[in-house]
N, C-alpha and C positions, 0 to 999 in steps of 0.2 A: 831178864836180866835186873828190870829195874827194882824187883825184889830181894834180890841175891845181893847188889853192891851194899847193903847196910851190915850183911851178914860177912861179905868179904873183908868189908873194912874194918871189923870188930876184930878180924884173925890179921889183919896187915898190921894194926895198930900194936898189938901182943908181938910183932916182929917175926910172926911167921907166914909161909908161904899157901896158897889155893890153889889144887887141882882143879882143872876144867877144862871141857870136852865143847870145844868151840863147833858151832854151825856154820855154815854157809862153803862157797866154792870161793872167795876173794883170793885167799892164801894157798890156794892150788900151785904146786904140785907139792907144797912143804905140808901145808896142813888138810888133811881131807875132813870133809863134812861128817861129823857127828863120830869119829873111827879115832881120833888124836888126839892126845890127851896135852895141855901145857899146864906149867907151874908159874903161876904169877905173884911177884913180890911188888913192894913198894919200891918206884925208882928211888935209886942214890943219886939226886942232884937232879942237874940236866939232861936230858938225854941226849944220844948222839946218833947221828947217821948208823943206818943198818939197826938200831933198838926196835924192838917189835911190842909196842906199847898197848895196853886196853886203852881205848879213852870213847869219850861221847861226841858226838859229830850228827847235827840236824836231829837231834833227840833218838838217836841209836847209838847202841854200843858198837865200839868196833876195833876189832884187832887188825892192825895193818902196819907196816914199816916206816920206819922215817927216812925217807929218800931227801930231805934237804933239812939242814937246818937254815933259818934265816935269818939275816942280820939283825932284825928285829926282835930277834927271841921267839918266833912262832916256829912251828912246824909243816913241812910238807909230806902229808901221806900219801902211800898208795899200796894196795893190795899186791902180790905178785902176780895174780891174774887177774889184774885191772890197769886199764888204761885212763883212768880219769885221777886225780889226785883230790885230796880234799885239803883247802888251803885254809892258813891261819888258825891251825890247832895250838893252843895255848897251852902251858903248864897247869893250868887250872882244869882245863878239860881231860886232863890224863889221871887214870886210876891206878894203873897198876904198868908192870913190864913184865916179859915171859922171861926168864931164866936158863928154863929146857923146856923139852916137849919129849913125849912118847909117842913114839910110831911102831907098832908091831910087837910091844912088846919091849921095843929097845929105846934106852933113855938116851937124848944127844944134848949137852949143853949147849949154851948160844956162844960159850967161851972157844969151845970145840974149832980147833982148824978146817976143819972140813965145812963147818956152819959158816964159817967165816968165809971162804972159798965161795960157799954155796950164794950168801948174800950178796957179794960183790958179781958175781954173774948173773943174778936176776936185776941188779941195780942197773948195772951197764948195760944189760938186754934192754931194759924197758926205755932208758936213754936213748940209745941208736935207734929204735924202733920210732921214740916220738921223733928225733931228728928226721928219719928216713920219712916219715907223714907228713912232717913240715915241708920238704924238700919237695915230695910229690905234689901238696896242693898248691906250692909256689909256681911248678913246673905244669901243672893241669891246663891251664888258659893258653900256655904256649904250644900244645898238645893238641889243643883241640882247634886252634886257630889252621897247624899244620897239615892235620888229618881229616877234616871236617868237609863232609862230601857234597 
């Protein structure tokens, strides 16, 4: 990927988009490993919650969703299939944003209503899961005291 970014940047500088096949399982079930394609374009201004940018984090290129736009201007990102977030991602770390993706020959725009509902579902599902796990961690010591044998 390190070698592809300069080529991608030339294309983006001309105002065009790049088709790319991502690898990895962090964005399942939306993007399947080496099967689906995304269209990457330069972001127009600041990212918003639910955007899907390509960014560099810990010397790796990552395609994850914006879960939160922080007050200090940084972003909290996470893959749909991941419980761990990337904190403190800045605009300087971001290279491109997904404008559409193709799965099984059918192209979906990120402006499509079904896609927007899908994004909200996965983000809210993850938030509920995080809150539940946090609640479990807080209750565990009491559980151990009650049921200790």
